[in-house]
Every structure is written in structure tokens, then in C-alpha cells.
N, CA, C and O atoms as a Tripos MOL2 file, in Angstrom:
@<TRIPOS>MOLECULE
protein
  276   275    69     0     0
PROTEIN
NO_CHARGES

@<TRIPOS>ATOM
      1 N          -6.7910   -9.6340   -1.3840 N.3       1 MET1
      2 CA         -6.8440   -8.6370   -2.4330 C.3       1 MET1
      3 C          -5.4590   -8.3730   -2.9880 C.2       1 MET1
      4 O          -5.3010   -8.1850   -4.1950 O.2       1 MET1
      5 N          -4.4590   -8.3560   -2.1320 N.am      2 GLY2
      6 CA         -3.1030   -8.1030   -2.5760 C.3       2 GLY2
      7 C          -2.5950   -9.1670   -3.5470 C.2       2 GLY2
      8 O          -1.9400   -8.8490   -4.5400 O.2       2 GLY2
      9 N          -2.9010  -10.4280   -3.2550 N.am      3 ALA3
     10 CA         -2.4640  -11.5230   -4.1350 C.3       3 ALA3
     11 C          -3.1400  -11.4250   -5.5000 C.2       3 ALA3
     12 O          -2.5230  -11.7040   -6.5280 O.2       3 ALA3
     13 N          -4.4120  -11.0260   -5.5010 N.am      4 ILE4
     14 CA         -5.1350  -10.8730   -6.7660 C.3       4 ILE4
     15 C          -4.5090   -9.7390   -7.5830 C.2       4 ILE4
     16 O          -4.2840   -9.8850   -8.7840 O.2       4 ILE4
     17 N          -4.2330   -8.6220   -6.9310 N.am      5 ALA5
     18 CA         -3.6320   -7.4860   -7.6310 C.3       5 ALA5
     19 C          -2.2690   -7.8560   -8.1970 C.2       5 ALA5
     20 O          -1.9380   -7.4620   -9.3160 O.2       5 ALA5
     21 N          -1.4750   -8.6070   -7.4430 N.am      6 GLN6
     22 CA         -0.1600   -9.0220   -7.9400 C.3       6 GLN6
     23 C          -0.2900   -9.9380   -9.1550 C.2       6 GLN6
     24 O           0.4810   -9.8160  -10.1070 O.2       6 GLN6
     25 N          -1.2550  -10.8500   -9.1300 N.am      7 ALA7
     26 CA         -1.4700  -11.7420  -10.2710 C.3       7 ALA7
     27 C          -1.9080  -10.9470  -11.5010 C.2       7 ALA7
     28 O          -1.4770  -11.2330  -12.6180 O.2       7 ALA7
     29 N          -2.7660   -9.9480  -11.2870 N.am      8 LEU8
     30 CA         -3.2330   -9.1250  -12.4050 C.3       8 LEU8
     31 C          -2.1310   -8.2160  -12.9450 C.2       8 LEU8
     32 O          -2.1690   -7.8050  -14.1050 O.2       8 LEU8
     33 N          -1.1610   -7.9090  -12.1040 N.am      9 GLU9
     34 CA         -0.0500   -7.0560  -12.5250 C.3       9 GLU9
     35 C           0.6670   -7.6630  -13.7420 C.2       9 GLU9
     36 O           1.0710   -6.9390  -14.6520 O.2       9 GLU9
     37 N           0.8200   -8.9780  -13.7540 N.am     10 ASP10
     38 CA          1.4800   -9.6530  -14.8780 C.3      10 ASP10
     39 C           0.6460   -9.5740  -16.1480 C.2      10 ASP10
     40 O           1.1960   -9.5030  -17.2470 O.2      10 ASP10
     41 N          -0.6790   -9.5860  -16.0090 N.am     11 ILE11
     42 CA         -1.5750   -9.5610  -17.1570 C.3      11 ILE11
     43 C          -1.7390   -8.1530  -17.7100 C.2      11 ILE11
     44 O          -1.8930   -7.9700  -18.9180 O.2      11 ILE11
     45 N          -1.7060   -7.1460  -16.8180 N.am     12 GLN12
     46 CA         -1.8940   -5.7350  -17.1670 C.3      12 GLN12
     47 C          -3.2120   -5.4740  -17.9090 C.2      12 GLN12
     48 O          -3.2000   -4.9700  -19.0320 O.2      12 GLN12
     49 N          -4.3470   -5.8160  -17.2840 N.am     13 PRO13
     50 CA         -5.6340   -5.5250  -17.9240 C.3      13 PRO13
     51 C          -5.8370   -4.0150  -18.0190 C.2      13 PRO13
     52 O          -5.2610   -3.2530  -17.2420 O.2      13 PRO13
     53 N          -6.6590   -3.5900  -18.9730 N.am     14 ASP14
     54 CA         -6.9450   -2.1630  -19.1210 C.3      14 ASP14
     55 C          -7.7050   -1.6080  -17.9320 C.2      14 ASP14
     56 O          -7.4810   -0.4680  -17.5240 O.2      14 ASP14
     57 N          -8.6000   -2.4050  -17.3760 N.am     15 HIS15
     58 CA         -9.4120   -1.9370  -16.2610 C.3      15 HIS15
     59 C          -9.9000   -3.1060  -15.4210 C.2      15 HIS15
     60 O         -10.0630   -4.2170  -15.9250 O.2      15 HIS15
     61 N         -10.1290   -2.8560  -14.1520 N.am     16 ILE16
     62 CA        -10.5880   -3.8830  -13.2230 C.3      16 ILE16
     63 C         -11.8140   -3.3630  -12.4920 C.2      16 ILE16
     64 O         -11.8320   -2.2210  -12.0310 O.2      16 ILE16
     65 N         -12.8260   -4.1900  -12.3880 N.am     17 TYR17
     66 CA        -14.0520   -3.8270  -11.6830 C.3      17 TYR17
     67 C         -14.1220   -4.6110  -10.3770 C.2      17 TYR17
     68 O         -13.8400   -5.8090  -10.3560 O.2      17 TYR17
     69 N         -14.4920   -3.9480   -9.3010 N.am     18 GLY18
     70 CA        -14.5670   -4.5900   -7.9930 C.3      18 GLY18
     71 C         -15.9100   -5.2030   -7.6800 C.2      18 GLY18
     72 O         -16.2240   -5.4360   -6.5130 O.2      18 GLY18
     73 N         -16.6940   -5.4650   -8.6740 N.am     19 GLU19
     74 CA        -18.0660   -5.9400   -8.4910 C.3      19 GLU19
     75 C         -18.1710   -7.2180   -7.6560 C.2      19 GLU19
     76 O         -19.0990   -7.3510   -6.8580 O.2      19 GLU19
     77 N         -17.2580   -8.1410   -7.8210 N.am     20 SER20
     78 CA        -17.3990   -9.4400   -7.1540 C.3      20 SER20
     79 C         -17.1790   -9.3770   -5.6530 C.2      20 SER20
     80 O         -17.4870  -10.3450   -4.9560 O.2      20 SER20
     81 N         -16.6560   -8.2690   -5.1260 N.am     21 ILE21
     82 CA        -16.4770   -8.1800   -3.6770 C.3      21 ILE21
     83 C         -17.4890   -7.2600   -3.0060 C.2      21 ILE21
     84 O         -17.3220   -6.8850   -1.8450 O.2      21 ILE21
     85 N         -18.5420   -6.8970   -3.7420 N.am     22 HIS22
     86 CA        -19.6420   -6.1390   -3.1350 C.3      22 HIS22
     87 C         -20.4660   -7.0550   -2.2470 C.2      22 HIS22
     88 O         -20.5660   -8.2570   -2.4930 O.2      22 HIS22
     89 N         -21.0520   -6.4730   -1.2170 N.am     23 VAL23
     90 CA        -21.9000   -7.2210   -0.2940 C.3      23 VAL23
     91 C         -23.3270   -7.1860   -0.8200 C.2      23 VAL23
     92 O         -24.1530   -6.3950   -0.3620 O.2      23 VAL23
     93 N         -23.6050   -8.0510   -1.7840 N.am     24 ARG24
     94 CA        -24.9630   -8.1640   -2.3070 C.3      24 ARG24
     95 C         -25.0610   -9.4420   -3.1400 C.2      24 ARG24
     96 O         -24.0590  -10.0260   -3.5530 O.2      24 ARG24
     97 N         -26.2900   -9.8420   -3.3640 N.am     25 GLY25
     98 CA        -26.5150  -11.0620   -4.1350 C.3      25 GLY25
     99 C         -25.8210  -12.2530   -3.4900 C.2      25 GLY25
    100 O         -25.8480  -12.4050   -2.2690 O.2      25 GLY25
    101 N         -25.2080  -13.0860   -4.2980 N.am     26 GLN26
    102 CA        -24.5150  -14.2760   -3.8100 C.3      26 GLN26
    103 C         -23.0260  -14.0370   -3.5940 C.2      26 GLN26
    104 O         -22.2880  -14.9690   -3.2760 O.2      26 GLN26
    105 N         -22.5850  -12.8080   -3.7630 N.am     27 ASN27
    106 CA        -21.1550  -12.5120   -3.6810 C.3      27 ASN27
    107 C         -20.5130  -12.9930   -2.3820 C.2      27 ASN27
    108 O         -19.4510  -13.6150   -2.4120 O.2      27 ASN27
    109 N         -21.1400  -12.7140   -1.2530 N.am     28 VAL28
    110 CA        -20.5450  -13.0900    0.0270 C.3      28 VAL28
    111 C         -20.4040  -14.6030    0.1260 C.2      28 VAL28
    112 O         -19.3560  -15.1090    0.5270 O.2      28 VAL28
    113 N         -21.4570  -15.3200   -0.2370 N.am     29 ARG29
    114 CA        -21.3930  -16.7900   -0.1760 C.3      29 ARG29
    115 C         -20.2870  -17.3270   -1.0790 C.2      29 ARG29
    116 O         -19.5340  -18.2140   -0.6770 O.2      29 ARG29
    117 N         -20.1860  -16.7980   -2.2870 N.am     30 LEU30
    118 CA        -19.1650  -17.2530   -3.2320 C.3      30 LEU30
    119 C         -17.7550  -16.9140   -2.7310 C.2      30 LEU30
    120 O         -16.8420  -17.7320   -2.8490 O.2      30 LEU30
    121 N         -17.5790  -15.7220   -2.1790 N.am     31 LEU31
    122 CA        -16.2650  -15.3500   -1.6320 C.3      31 LEU31
    123 C         -15.8840  -16.2270   -0.4450 C.2      31 LEU31
    124 O         -14.7380  -16.6650   -0.3350 O.2      31 LEU31
    125 N         -16.8360  -16.4820    0.4360 N.am     32 GLU32
    126 CA        -16.5570  -17.3400    1.5840 C.3      32 GLU32
    127 C         -16.1750  -18.7500    1.1290 C.2      32 GLU32
    128 O         -15.2760  -19.3650    1.7030 O.2      32 GLU32
    129 N         -16.8500  -19.2570    0.1090 N.am     33 ALA33
    130 CA        -16.5220  -20.5860   -0.4130 C.3      33 ALA33
    131 C         -15.1170  -20.5980   -1.0110 C.2      33 ALA33
    132 O         -14.3650  -21.5520   -0.8130 O.2      33 ALA33
    133 N         -14.7640  -19.5480   -1.7360 N.am     34 ALA34
    134 CA        -13.4390  -19.4760   -2.3580 C.3      34 ALA34
    135 C         -12.3350  -19.3260   -1.3110 C.2      34 ALA34
    136 O         -11.2530  -19.8960   -1.4550 O.2      34 ALA34
    137 N         -12.6130  -18.5550   -0.2590 N.am     35 LEU35
    138 CA        -11.6220  -18.3180    0.7830 C.3      35 LEU35
    139 C         -11.5570  -19.4540    1.8030 C.2      35 LEU35
    140 O         -10.5410  -19.6380    2.4740 O.2      35 LEU35
    141 N         -12.6520  -20.2170    1.9140 N.am     36 GLY36
    142 CA        -12.7060  -21.2870    2.8960 C.3      36 GLY36
    143 C         -12.9260  -20.7840    4.3140 C.2      36 GLY36
    144 O         -12.6260  -21.4870    5.2790 O.2      36 GLY36
    145 N         -13.4460  -19.5760    4.4410 N.am     37 GLU37
    146 CA        -13.7380  -19.0210    5.7650 C.3      37 GLU37
    147 C         -14.8330  -17.9690    5.6630 C.2      37 GLU37
    148 O         -15.1190  -17.4470    4.5860 O.2      37 GLU37
    149 N         -15.4390  -17.6710    6.8090 N.am     38 ARG38
    150 CA        -16.4910  -16.6650    6.8420 C.3      38 ARG38
    151 C         -15.9020  -15.2730    6.7630 C.2      38 ARG38
    152 O         -14.7920  -15.0280    7.2360 O.2      38 ARG38
    153 N         -16.6490  -14.3660    6.1640 N.am     39 ILE39
    154 CA        -16.2600  -12.9690    6.0870 C.3      39 ILE39
    155 C         -17.0250  -12.2140    7.1680 C.2      39 ILE39
    156 O         -18.2450  -12.3400    7.2740 O.2      39 ILE39
    157 N         -16.3100  -11.4340    7.9650 N.am     40 ASN40
    158 CA        -16.9290  -10.6620    9.0310 C.3      40 ASN40
    159 C         -17.4740   -9.3600    8.4450 C.2      40 ASN40
    160 O         -16.7170   -8.4240    8.1840 O.2      40 ASN40
    161 N         -18.7780   -9.3080    8.2420 N.am     41 LEU41
    162 CA        -19.4070   -8.1260    7.6600 C.3      41 LEU41
    163 C         -19.7950   -7.1530    8.7650 C.2      41 LEU41
    164 O         -20.7080   -7.4120    9.5490 O.2      41 LEU41
    165 N         -19.0990   -6.0530    8.8100 N.am     42 THR42
    166 CA        -19.3540   -5.0200    9.8100 C.3      42 THR42
    167 C         -19.9910   -3.8150    9.1260 C.2      42 THR42
    168 O         -19.9210   -3.6940    7.9030 O.2      42 THR42
    169 N         -20.6090   -2.9230    9.8960 N.am     43 PRO43
    170 CA        -21.1210   -1.6950    9.2840 C.3      43 PRO43
    171 C         -19.9570   -0.9590    8.5890 C.2      43 PRO43
    172 O         -18.8720   -0.8350    9.1580 O.2      43 PRO43
    173 N         -20.1820   -0.4910    7.4030 N.am     44 GLY44
    174 CA        -19.1390    0.2040    6.6610 C.3      44 GLY44
    175 C         -18.1960   -0.7180    5.9070 C.2      44 GLY44
    176 O         -17.1940   -0.2570    5.3600 O.2      44 GLY44
    177 N         -18.4990   -2.0260    5.8670 N.am     45 PHE45
    178 CA        -17.6280   -2.9860    5.1750 C.3      45 PHE45
    179 C         -17.3820   -2.5730    3.7260 C.2      45 PHE45
    180 O         -16.2470   -2.5980    3.2520 O.2      45 PHE45
    181 N         -18.4490   -2.1950    3.0290 N.am     46 ASP46
    182 CA        -18.3210   -1.8590    1.6070 C.3      46 ASP46
    183 C         -17.3730   -0.6700    1.4040 C.2      46 ASP46
    184 O         -16.5430   -0.6770    0.4950 O.2      46 ASP46
    185 N         -17.5050    0.3310    2.2460 N.am     47 ARG47
    186 CA        -16.6400    1.5080    2.1380 C.3      47 ARG47
    187 C         -15.1760    1.1260    2.4490 C.2      47 ARG47
    188 O         -14.2460    1.5850    1.7850 O.2      47 ARG47
    189 N         -15.0030    0.2820    3.4670 N.am     48 GLY48
    190 CA        -13.6520   -0.1430    3.8390 C.3      48 GLY48
    191 C         -12.9890   -0.9940    2.7730 C.2      48 GLY48
    192 O         -11.8120   -0.8020    2.4670 O.2      48 GLY48
    193 N         -13.7350   -1.9350    2.2030 N.am     49 ILE49
    194 CA        -13.1480   -2.8070    1.1810 C.3      49 ILE49
    195 C         -12.8630   -2.0220   -0.0920 C.2      49 ILE49
    196 O         -11.9710   -2.3860   -0.8570 O.2      49 ILE49
    197 N         -13.6110   -0.9490   -0.3250 N.am     50 SER50
    198 CA        -13.3260   -0.0650   -1.4600 C.3      50 SER50
    199 C         -11.9420    0.5480   -1.3170 C.2      50 SER50
    200 O         -11.1990    0.6430   -2.2940 O.2      50 SER50
    201 N         -11.5950    0.9620   -0.1090 N.am     51 LYS51
    202 CA        -10.2680    1.5420    0.1380 C.3      51 LYS51
    203 C          -9.1700    0.5060   -0.0910 C.2      51 LYS51
    204 O          -8.1280    0.8110   -0.6700 O.2      51 LYS51
    205 N          -9.4160   -0.7240    0.3720 N.am     52 VAL52
    206 CA         -8.4470   -1.8050    0.1690 C.3      52 VAL52
    207 C          -8.2840   -2.0910   -1.3230 C.2      52 VAL52
    208 O          -7.1630   -2.2510   -1.8070 O.2      52 VAL52
    209 N          -9.3960   -2.1550   -2.0470 N.am     53 PHE53
    210 CA         -9.4020   -2.3950   -3.4890 C.3      53 PHE53
    211 C          -8.5040   -1.3850   -4.2060 C.2      53 PHE53
    212 O          -7.6220   -1.7680   -4.9740 O.2      53 PHE53
    213 N          -8.7310   -0.1000   -3.9520 N.am     54 HIS54
    214 CA         -7.9540    0.9350   -4.6310 C.3      54 HIS54
    215 C          -6.4980    0.9710   -4.1670 C.2      54 HIS54
    216 O          -5.5990    1.2270   -4.9680 O.2      54 HIS54
    217 N          -6.2630    0.7190   -2.8900 N.am     55 ARG55
    218 CA         -4.8870    0.7030   -2.3760 C.3      55 ARG55
    219 C          -4.0710   -0.4050   -3.0420 C.2      55 ARG55
    220 O          -2.9520   -0.1750   -3.5000 O.2      55 ARG55
    221 N          -4.6410   -1.6010   -3.0890 N.am     56 GLU56
    222 CA         -3.9070   -2.7380   -3.6520 C.3      56 GLU56
    223 C          -3.6970   -2.5930   -5.1580 C.2      56 GLU56
    224 O          -2.6410   -2.9560   -5.6760 O.2      56 GLU56
    225 N          -4.6930   -2.0670   -5.8580 N.am     57 LEU57
    226 CA         -4.5040   -1.8400   -7.2930 C.3      57 LEU57
    227 C          -3.4030   -0.8010   -7.5130 C.2      57 LEU57
    228 O          -2.5540   -0.9640   -8.3890 O.2      57 LEU57
    229 N          -3.4240    0.2700   -6.7110 N.am     58 GLY58
    230 CA         -2.4080    1.3170   -6.8350 C.3      58 GLY58
    231 C          -1.0030    0.7900   -6.6110 C.2      58 GLY58
    232 O          -0.0710    1.2000   -7.3030 O.2      58 GLY58
    233 N          -0.8390   -0.1050   -5.6610 N.am     59 ARG59
    234 CA          0.4830   -0.7010   -5.3940 C.3      59 ARG59
    235 C           0.9980   -1.4770   -6.5960 C.2      59 ARG59
    236 O           2.2070   -1.5860   -6.8000 O.2      59 ARG59
    237 N           0.0830   -2.0150   -7.3870 N.am     60 SER60
    238 CA          0.4710   -2.7980   -8.5620 C.3      60 SER60
    239 C           0.4230   -1.9800   -9.8450 C.2      60 SER60
    240 O           0.6510   -2.5150  -10.9300 O.2      60 SER60
    241 N           0.1270   -0.6820   -9.7290 N.am     61 GLY61
    242 CA          0.0800    0.1690  -10.9130 C.3      61 GLY61
    243 C          -1.1320   -0.1000  -11.7920 C.2      61 GLY61
    244 O          -1.0860    0.1250  -13.0010 O.2      61 GLY61
    245 N          -2.2130   -0.5790  -11.1910 N.am     62 LEU62
    246 CA         -3.4210   -0.9170  -11.9400 C.3      62 LEU62
    247 C          -4.5240    0.1000  -11.6610 C.2      62 LEU62
    248 O          -4.4910    0.8020  -10.6510 O.2      62 LEU62
    249 N          -5.4930    0.1710  -12.5560 N.am     63 ARG63
    250 CA         -6.6480    1.0470  -12.3820 C.3      63 ARG63
    251 C          -7.9040    0.1980  -12.2390 C.2      63 ARG63
    252 O          -8.0080   -0.8880  -12.8080 O.2      63 ARG63
    253 N          -8.8500    0.7140  -11.4710 N.am     64 GLY64
    254 CA        -10.0870   -0.0180  -11.3010 C.3      64 GLY64
    255 C         -11.2310    0.8890  -10.9300 C.2      64 GLY64
    256 O         -11.0420    2.0620  -10.6080 O.2      64 GLY64
    257 N         -12.4340    0.3230  -10.9820 N.am     65 VAL65
    258 CA        -13.6600    1.0630  -10.6740 C.3      65 VAL65
    259 C         -14.3880    0.3230   -9.5570 C.2      65 VAL65
    260 O         -14.4880   -0.9040   -9.5560 O.2      65 VAL65
    261 N         -14.8910    1.1060   -8.6110 N.am     66 TRP66
    262 CA        -15.6720    0.5670   -7.5060 C.3      66 TRP66
    263 C         -16.9320    1.4060   -7.3900 C.2      66 TRP66
    264 O         -16.8540    2.6200   -7.2010 O.2      66 TRP66
    265 N         -18.0960    0.7700   -7.5000 N.am     67 TRP67
    266 CA        -19.3690    1.4510   -7.2910 C.3      67 TRP67
    267 C         -19.8480    1.1030   -5.8970 C.2      67 TRP67
    268 O         -19.9750   -0.0790   -5.5740 O.2      67 TRP67
    269 N         -20.1180    2.0930   -5.0590 N.am     68 PRO68
    270 CA        -20.6180    1.7920   -3.7150 C.3      68 PRO68
    271 C         -21.9320    1.0150   -3.7670 C.2      68 PRO68
    272 O         -22.7860    1.2530   -4.6200 O.2      68 PRO68
    273 N         -22.0630    0.0860   -2.8330 N.am     69 ALA69
    274 CA        -23.2860   -0.7270   -2.7630 C.3      69 ALA69
    275 C         -24.4110    0.0560   -2.1450 C.2      69 ALA69
    276 O         -25.5190   -0.4610   -2.0020 O.2      69 ALA69
@<TRIPOS>BOND
     1     1     2 1
     2     2     3 1
     3     3     4 2
     4     3     5 am
     5     5     6 1
     6     6     7 1
     7     7     8 2
     8     7     9 am
     9     9    10 1
    10    10    11 1
    11    11    12 2
    12    11    13 am
    13    13    14 1
    14    14    15 1
    15    15    16 2
    16    15    17 am
    17    17    18 1
    18    18    19 1
    19    19    20 2
    20    19    21 am
    21    21    22 1
    22    22    23 1
    23    23    24 2
    24    23    25 am
    25    25    26 1
    26    26    27 1
    27    27    28 2
    28    27    29 am
    29    29    30 1
    30    30    31 1
    31    31    32 2
    32    31    33 am
    33    33    34 1
    34    34    35 1
    35    35    36 2
    36    35    37 am
    37    37    38 1
    38    38    39 1
    39    39    40 2
    40    39    41 am
    41    41    42 1
    42    42    43 1
    43    43    44 2
    44    43    45 am
    45    45    46 1
    46    46    47 1
    47    47    48 2
    48    47    49 am
    49    49    50 1
    50    50    51 1
    51    51    52 2
    52    51    53 am
    53    53    54 1
    54    54    55 1
    55    55    56 2
    56    55    57 am
    57    57    58 1
    58    58    59 1
    59    59    60 2
    60    59    61 am
    61    61    62 1
    62    62    63 1
    63    63    64 2
    64    63    65 am
    65    65    66 1
    66    66    67 1
    67    67    68 2
    68    67    69 am
    69    69    70 1
    70    70    71 1
    71    71    72 2
    72    71    73 am
    73    73    74 1
    74    74    75 1
    75    75    76 2
    76    75    77 am
    77    77    78 1
    78    78    79 1
    79    79    80 2
    80    79    81 am
    81    81    82 1
    82    82    83 1
    83    83    84 2
    84    83    85 am
    85    85    86 1
    86    86    87 1
    87    87    88 2
    88    87    89 am
    89    89    90 1
    90    90    91 1
    91    91    92 2
    92    91    93 am
    93    93    94 1
    94    94    95 1
    95    95    96 2
    96    95    97 am
    97    97    98 1
    98    98    99 1
    99    99   100 2
   100    99   101 am
   101   101   102 1
   102   102   103 1
   103   103   104 2
   104   103   105 am
   105   105   106 1
   106   106   107 1
   107   107   108 2
   108   107   109 am
   109   109   110 1
   110   110   111 1
   111   111   112 2
   112   111   113 am
   113   113   114 1
   114   114   115 1
   115   115   116 2
   116   115   117 am
   117   117   118 1
   118   118   119 1
   119   119   120 2
   120   119   121 am
   121   121   122 1
   122   122   123 1
   123   123   124 2
   124   123   125 am
   125   125   126 1
   126   126   127 1
   127   127   128 2
   128   127   129 am
   129   129   130 1
   130   130   131 1
   131   131   132 2
   132   131   133 am
   133   133   134 1
   134   134   135 1
   135   135   136 2
   136   135   137 am
   137   137   138 1
   138   138   139 1
   139   139   140 2
   140   139   141 am
   141   141   142 1
   142   142   143 1
   143   143   144 2
   144   143   145 am
   145   145   146 1
   146   146   147 1
   147   147   148 2
   148   147   149 am
   149   149   150 1
   150   150   151 1
   151   151   152 2
   152   151   153 am
   153   153   154 1
   154   154   155 1
   155   155   156 2
   156   155   157 am
   157   157   158 1
   158   158   159 1
   159   159   160 2
   160   159   161 am
   161   161   162 1
   162   162   163 1
   163   163   164 2
   164   163   165 am
   165   165   166 1
   166   166   167 1
   167   167   168 2
   168   167   169 am
   169   169   170 1
   170   170   171 1
   171   171   172 2
   172   171   173 am
   173   173   174 1
   174   174   175 1
   175   175   176 2
   176   175   177 am
   177   177   178 1
   178   178   179 1
   179   179   180 2
   180   179   181 am
   181   181   182 1
   182   182   183 1
   183   183   184 2
   184   183   185 am
   185   185   186 1
   186   186   187 1
   187   187   188 2
   188   187   189 am
   189   189   190 1
   190   190   191 1
   191   191   192 2
   192   191   193 am
   193   193   194 1
   194   194   195 1
   195   195   196 2
   196   195   197 am
   197   197   198 1
   198   198   199 1
   199   199   200 2
   200   199   201 am
   201   201   202 1
   202   202   203 1
   203   203   204 2
   204   203   205 am
   205   205   206 1
   206   206   207 1
   207   207   208 2
   208   207   209 am
   209   209   210 1
   210   210   211 1
   211   211   212 2
   212   211   213 am
   213   213   214 1
   214   214   215 1
   215   215   216 2
   216   215   217 am
   217   217   218 1
   218   218   219 1
   219   219   220 2
   220   219   221 am
   221   221   222 1
   222   222   223 1
   223   223   224 2
   224   223   225 am
   225   225   226 1
   226   226   227 1
   227   227   228 2
   228   227   229 am
   229   229   230 1
   230   230   231 1
   231   231   232 2
   232   231   233 am
   233   233   234 1
   234   234   235 1
   235   235   236 2
   236   235   237 am
   237   237   238 1
   238   238   239 1
   239   239   240 2
   240   239   241 am
   241   241   242 1
   242   242   243 1
   243   243   244 2
   244   243   245 am
   245   245   246 1
   246   246   247 1
   247   247   248 2
   248   247   249 am
   249   249   250 1
   250   250   251 1
   251   251   252 2
   252   251   253 am
   253   253   254 1
   254   254   255 1
   255   255   256 2
   256   255   257 am
   257   257   258 1
   258   258   259 1
   259   259   260 2
   260   259   261 am
   261   261   262 1
   262   262   263 1
   263   263   264 2
   264   263   265 am
   265   265   266 1
   266   266   267 1
   267   267   268 2
   268   267   269 am
   269   269   270 1
   270   270   271 1
   271   271   272 2
   272   271   273 am
   273   273   274 1
   274   274   275 1
   275   275   276 2
@<TRIPOS>SUBSTRUCTURE
     1 MET1         2 RESIDUE 1 A MET
     2 GLY2         6 RESIDUE 1 A GLY
     3 ALA3        10 RESIDUE 1 A ALA
     4 ILE4        14 RESIDUE 1 A ILE
     5 ALA5        18 RESIDUE 1 A ALA
     6 GLN6        22 RESIDUE 1 A GLN
     7 ALA7        26 RESIDUE 1 A ALA
     8 LEU8        30 RESIDUE 1 A LEU
     9 GLU9        34 RESIDUE 1 A GLU
    10 ASP10       38 RESIDUE 1 A ASP
    11 ILE11       42 RESIDUE 1 A ILE
    12 GLN12       46 RESIDUE 1 A GLN
    13 PRO13       50 RESIDUE 1 A PRO
    14 ASP14       54 RESIDUE 1 A ASP
    15 HIS15       58 RESIDUE 1 A HIS
    16 ILE16       62 RESIDUE 1 A ILE
    17 TYR17       66 RESIDUE 1 A TYR
    18 GLY18       70 RESIDUE 1 A GLY
    19 GLU19       74 RESIDUE 1 A GLU
    20 SER20       78 RESIDUE 1 A SER
    21 ILE21       82 RESIDUE 1 A ILE
    22 HIS22       86 RESIDUE 1 A HIS
    23 VAL23       90 RESIDUE 1 A VAL
    24 ARG24       94 RESIDUE 1 A ARG
    25 GLY25       98 RESIDUE 1 A GLY
    26 GLN26      102 RESIDUE 1 A GLN
    27 ASN27      106 RESIDUE 1 A ASN
    28 VAL28      110 RESIDUE 1 A VAL
    29 ARG29      114 RESIDUE 1 A ARG
    30 LEU30      118 RESIDUE 1 A LEU
    31 LEU31      122 RESIDUE 1 A LEU
    32 GLU32      126 RESIDUE 1 A GLU
    33 ALA33      130 RESIDUE 1 A ALA
    34 ALA34      134 RESIDUE 1 A ALA
    35 LEU35      138 RESIDUE 1 A LEU
    36 GLY36      142 RESIDUE 1 A GLY
    37 GLU37      146 RESIDUE 1 A GLU
    38 ARG38      150 RESIDUE 1 A ARG
    39 ILE39      154 RESIDUE 1 A ILE
    40 ASN40      158 RESIDUE 1 A ASN
    41 LEU41      162 RESIDUE 1 A LEU
    42 THR42      166 RESIDUE 1 A THR
    43 PRO43      170 RESIDUE 1 A PRO
    44 GLY44      174 RESIDUE 1 A GLY
    45 PHE45      178 RESIDUE 1 A PHE
    46 ASP46      182 RESIDUE 1 A ASP
    47 ARG47      186 RESIDUE 1 A ARG
    48 GLY48      190 RESIDUE 1 A GLY
    49 ILE49      194 RESIDUE 1 A ILE
    50 SER50      198 RESIDUE 1 A SER
    51 LYS51      202 RESIDUE 1 A LYS
    52 VAL52      206 RESIDUE 1 A VAL
    53 PHE53      210 RESIDUE 1 A PHE
    54 HIS54      214 RESIDUE 1 A HIS
    55 ARG55      218 RESIDUE 1 A ARG
    56 GLU56      222 RESIDUE 1 A GLU
    57 LEU57      226 RESIDUE 1 A LEU
    58 GLY58      230 RESIDUE 1 A GLY
    59 ARG59      234 RESIDUE 1 A ARG
    60 SER60      238 RESIDUE 1 A SER
    61 GLY61      242 RESIDUE 1 A GLY
    62 LEU62      246 RESIDUE 1 A LEU
    63 ARG63      250 RESIDUE 1 A ARG
    64 GLY64      254 RESIDUE 1 A GLY
    65 VAL65      258 RESIDUE 1 A VAL
    66 TRP66      262 RESIDUE 1 A TRP
    67 TRP67      266 RESIDUE 1 A TRP
    68 PRO68      270 RESIDUE 1 A PRO
    69 ALA69      274 RESIDUE 1 A ALA
């Protein structure tokens, strides 16, 4: 997430949506394929990744929206 936020920092988009890292649909499979490893889905994963999403965007001075799954 940090690397993505840093890359977006150069672009300075108006807004960022965290939809692609929600645990639903094909998102997990697609993320695992992109990362080349399995994602450990624990209870509360969505809430935890929401905190990471906002923390990393804040470090880069970016704004974003996260809808709980």
C-alpha cells in the first residue's frame, strides 16, 4: 500500500477509492495474482486494511474513500 501511495503522490489525483482491496468478488484472487503470494484473511481484515489505506494516503498527503465491506 505504501508503494502505491508514493506512486500516486506524483500524480496527485483528486480522490482515491479503496475498492480494489475489499474482500469480495474477485478482488482477493486478483490481488494475490498481482502480489504473487496468498493474502492471509483474518477476522477484521477489512477494518484493518482500511486503517492502512488511510494511514498510507495521509503520509503522502492524499485523500481517499473506504466503504466497509
